[in-house]
Residue frames as a rotation matrix with the C-alpha (Angstrom) as fourth column:
MET 1
0.120 0.913 -0.389 85.28
0.991 -0.133 -0.007 158.76
-0.058 -0.385 -0.921 -30.94
ASP 2
-0.139 -0.103 0.985 84.45
0.540 -0.842 -0.012 162.38
0.830 0.530 0.173 -31.56
TRP 3
0.749 0.483 0.453 83.77
-0.128 -0.566 0.815 163.27
0.650 -0.668 -0.362 -27.94
ASP 4
-0.447 -0.894 -0.034 86.51
-0.011 0.044 -0.999 164.10
0.894 -0.446 -0.030 -25.45
PHE 5
0.569 0.783 -0.252 84.94
0.160 0.196 0.968 162.72
0.807 -0.591 -0.014 -22.28
SER 6
-0.228 -0.768 -0.598 87.99
0.770 0.234 -0.594 163.38
0.596 -0.596 0.538 -20.11
ASP 7
-0.931 -0.077 0.357 86.49
-0.100 -0.886 -0.452 166.68
0.352 -0.457 0.817 -18.90
ASP 8
-0.037 0.995 -0.095 83.03
-0.191 0.086 0.978 165.22
0.981 0.054 0.187 -18.28
GLY 9
-0.094 0.064 0.994 81.87
-0.955 -0.287 -0.072 165.35
0.281 -0.956 0.088 -14.66
ALA 10
0.862 0.463 0.205 80.82
-0.501 0.840 0.207 161.69
-0.077 -0.281 0.957 -14.68
PHE 11
0.612 -0.714 -0.341 84.24
0.258 0.588 -0.767 160.60
0.748 0.381 0.544 -15.93
ILE 12
-0.278 -0.707 0.650 86.00
-0.454 -0.500 -0.738 162.72
0.847 -0.500 -0.182 -13.32
ALA 13
0.259 0.464 0.847 83.76
-0.966 0.143 0.217 161.23
-0.020 -0.874 0.485 -10.61
LEU 14
0.963 0.067 -0.262 84.50
-0.117 0.977 -0.179 157.75
0.244 0.203 0.948 -11.98
CYS 15
0.188 -0.977 -0.103 88.25
0.158 0.133 -0.978 158.34
0.969 0.168 0.180 -11.82
ASN 16
-0.284 -0.253 0.925 88.06
-0.779 -0.501 -0.377 159.84
0.559 -0.827 -0.055 -8.34
ALA 17
0.617 0.589 0.522 85.99
-0.779 0.552 0.298 156.92
-0.113 -0.591 0.799 -7.06
PHE 18
0.817 -0.390 -0.425 88.42
0.111 0.830 -0.547 154.47
0.566 0.400 0.721 -8.69
ARG 19
-0.192 -0.943 0.270 91.42
-0.152 -0.244 -0.958 156.10
0.970 -0.225 -0.097 -6.98
GLU 20
-0.218 0.167 0.962 89.64
-0.939 -0.305 -0.160 156.22
0.266 -0.938 0.223 -3.62
SER 21
0.766 0.629 -0.132 88.50
-0.586 0.768 0.257 152.60
0.263 -0.119 0.957 -3.88
GLY 22
0.057 -0.832 0.551 92.01
-0.767 0.317 0.558 151.19
-0.640 -0.454 -0.620 -3.69
GLU 23
0.755 0.247 0.607 91.12
0.181 0.812 -0.555 148.85
-0.630 0.529 0.568 -6.57
THR 24
-0.249 -0.943 -0.222 94.06
-0.141 -0.191 0.971 148.25
-0.958 0.273 -0.085 -8.91
SER 25
-0.801 0.035 0.598 92.08
0.558 0.407 0.724 147.16
-0.218 0.913 -0.345 -11.97
ALA 26
-0.768 0.535 -0.353 89.88
-0.567 -0.823 -0.013 149.69
-0.298 0.191 0.935 -13.75
MET 27
-0.500 0.592 -0.632 87.93
-0.399 0.490 0.775 146.84
0.769 0.640 -0.009 -15.38
GLU 28
-0.529 0.291 -0.797 87.20
0.699 0.681 -0.216 145.23
0.480 -0.672 -0.564 -12.03
PHE 29
-0.859 0.217 -0.463 86.17
0.180 -0.719 -0.671 148.59
-0.479 -0.660 0.579 -10.63
LEU 30
-0.680 0.635 -0.367 83.65
-0.711 -0.448 0.543 149.06
0.180 0.630 0.755 -13.46
ALA 31
-0.426 0.509 -0.748 82.14
0.102 0.849 0.519 145.73
0.899 0.145 -0.414 -12.44
THR 32
-0.788 0.152 -0.597 81.39
0.610 0.064 -0.790 147.03
-0.082 -0.986 -0.143 -8.94
GLY 33
0.224 0.971 -0.088 78.22
0.962 -0.234 -0.140 148.89
-0.156 -0.054 -0.986 -8.04
GLU 34
0.389 -0.107 -0.915 79.91
0.187 -0.963 0.193 152.27
-0.902 -0.246 -0.354 -7.69
GLY 35
-0.686 -0.714 -0.140 81.98
-0.043 -0.152 0.988 151.87
-0.726 0.684 0.073 -10.84
ALA 36
-0.605 0.540 0.585 78.99
0.796 0.417 0.439 150.69
-0.007 0.731 -0.682 -12.83
PHE 37
0.403 0.777 -0.484 76.93
0.767 -0.575 -0.284 153.63
-0.499 -0.257 -0.828 -11.57
HIS 38
0.090 -0.454 -0.886 79.50
-0.160 -0.885 0.437 156.20
-0.983 0.103 -0.152 -12.73
PHE 39
-0.882 -0.412 0.231 80.01
0.125 0.267 0.956 154.41
-0.455 0.871 -0.183 -16.05
GLN 40
-0.195 0.894 0.403 76.27
0.975 0.222 -0.021 154.38
-0.108 0.389 -0.915 -16.70
GLU 41
0.533 0.339 -0.775 76.13
0.369 -0.917 -0.148 158.11
-0.762 -0.208 -0.614 -15.97
LEU 42
-0.400 -0.773 -0.492 79.01
-0.250 -0.425 0.870 158.62
-0.882 0.471 -0.023 -18.41
THR 43
-0.808 0.148 0.570 77.22
0.558 0.502 0.661 156.64
-0.189 0.852 -0.489 -21.13
GLN 44
0.305 0.949 -0.075 74.11
0.897 -0.313 -0.311 158.76
-0.319 0.028 -0.947 -20.59
ASN 45
0.310 -0.287 -0.906 76.23
-0.070 -0.958 0.279 161.89
-0.948 -0.023 -0.317 -21.00
ALA 46
-0.786 -0.600 0.152 77.71
0.050 0.183 0.982 160.41
-0.617 0.779 -0.114 -24.17
ALA 47
-0.308 0.769 0.561 74.19
0.946 0.310 0.095 159.92
-0.101 0.560 -0.823 -25.55
GLY 48
0.587 0.517 -0.623 73.47
0.527 -0.828 -0.190 163.55
-0.614 -0.217 -0.759 -24.68
GLU 49
-0.107 -0.735 -0.670 76.52
-0.341 -0.606 0.719 164.51
-0.934 0.305 -0.186 -26.75
GLY 50
0.529 0.439 -0.726 75.11
-0.815 0.024 -0.579 162.58
-0.236 0.898 0.371 -29.73
ILE 51
-0.627 -0.760 -0.173 77.32
-0.778 0.621 0.090 159.50
0.039 0.191 -0.981 -29.36
ASP 52
0.479 0.811 -0.336 75.44
-0.806 0.558 0.198 156.37
0.348 0.176 0.921 -30.44
LEU 53
-0.650 -0.684 0.331 76.35
-0.760 0.580 -0.293 153.49
0.009 -0.442 -0.897 -28.14
SER 54
0.286 0.929 0.235 73.34
-0.910 0.340 -0.239 151.36
-0.302 -0.146 0.942 -29.04
ASP 55
0.785 -0.048 -0.618 75.31
-0.264 0.876 -0.403 148.52
0.561 0.479 0.675 -30.65
SER 56
0.928 -0.367 -0.067 77.72
0.250 0.481 0.840 146.32
-0.276 -0.796 0.538 -28.75
ASP 57
0.242 -0.893 0.380 80.74
0.927 0.097 -0.363 147.20
0.287 0.440 0.851 -30.92
SER 58
0.044 -0.213 0.976 80.50
0.078 -0.973 -0.216 150.93
0.996 0.086 -0.027 -30.24
MET 59
0.868 0.268 0.417 79.80
-0.389 -0.152 0.908 150.31
0.307 -0.951 -0.028 -26.54
ASP 60
0.760 -0.644 -0.086 82.83
0.628 0.694 0.353 148.00
-0.167 -0.322 0.932 -26.34
GLU 61
0.020 -0.762 0.648 85.00
0.746 -0.420 -0.517 150.61
0.666 0.493 0.560 -28.07
PHE 62
0.358 0.193 0.914 83.77
-0.307 -0.900 0.310 153.35
0.882 -0.391 -0.263 -25.72
GLN 63
0.994 0.033 0.108 84.36
-0.113 0.342 0.933 151.17
-0.007 -0.939 0.344 -22.65
GLN 64
0.476 -0.878 0.048 87.88
0.876 0.468 -0.113 150.35
0.076 0.096 0.992 -23.85
GLU 65
-0.029 -0.458 0.888 88.68
0.336 -0.841 -0.423 154.05
0.941 0.287 0.178 -24.30
VAL 66
0.660 0.346 0.667 87.37
-0.481 -0.487 0.729 154.78
0.577 -0.802 -0.155 -20.80
LEU 67
0.947 -0.311 -0.084 89.40
0.288 0.700 0.654 151.93
-0.145 -0.643 0.752 -19.29
GLU 68
0.213 -0.923 0.321 92.58
0.877 0.036 -0.479 153.03
0.430 0.384 0.817 -21.06
LEU 69
0.006 -0.182 0.983 92.20
-0.061 -0.982 -0.181 156.60
0.998 -0.058 -0.017 -19.83
MET 70
0.877 0.313 0.365 91.43
-0.384 -0.002 0.924 155.41
0.290 -0.950 0.118 -16.30
ASP 71
0.783 -0.618 -0.072 94.58
0.598 0.715 0.361 153.26
-0.172 -0.326 0.930 -16.30
ASN 72
-0.349 -0.909 0.229 96.71
0.936 -0.325 0.134 156.00
-0.048 0.261 0.964 -17.90
PRO 73
0.527 0.746 -0.407 95.20
0.738 -0.639 -0.216 159.35
-0.421 -0.186 -0.888 -16.86
ASN 74
0.153 -0.542 -0.826 98.10
-0.120 -0.840 0.529 161.40
-0.981 0.018 -0.193 -18.20
SER 75
-0.558 -0.436 0.706 97.91
0.537 0.459 0.708 159.95
-0.633 0.774 -0.021 -21.72
ASN 76
0.390 0.783 0.484 95.27
0.890 -0.185 -0.417 162.31
-0.237 0.594 -0.769 -23.14
């Protein structure tokens, strides 16, 4: 993906909410109301950056990148 979302406000809010939730699985957190809200905001920001997430393959790839960075925040 051509967009570094790690500095995006929605991603930072997503990570902060994940840490504060006490949830141990980023995927399970995204399935909750709060996690889904922040992820939706992040996808809207991605669209604003010109990232096309309209097909399921690109959305799956984006979600996987988000999950990996949430699980390993120091890897970027």
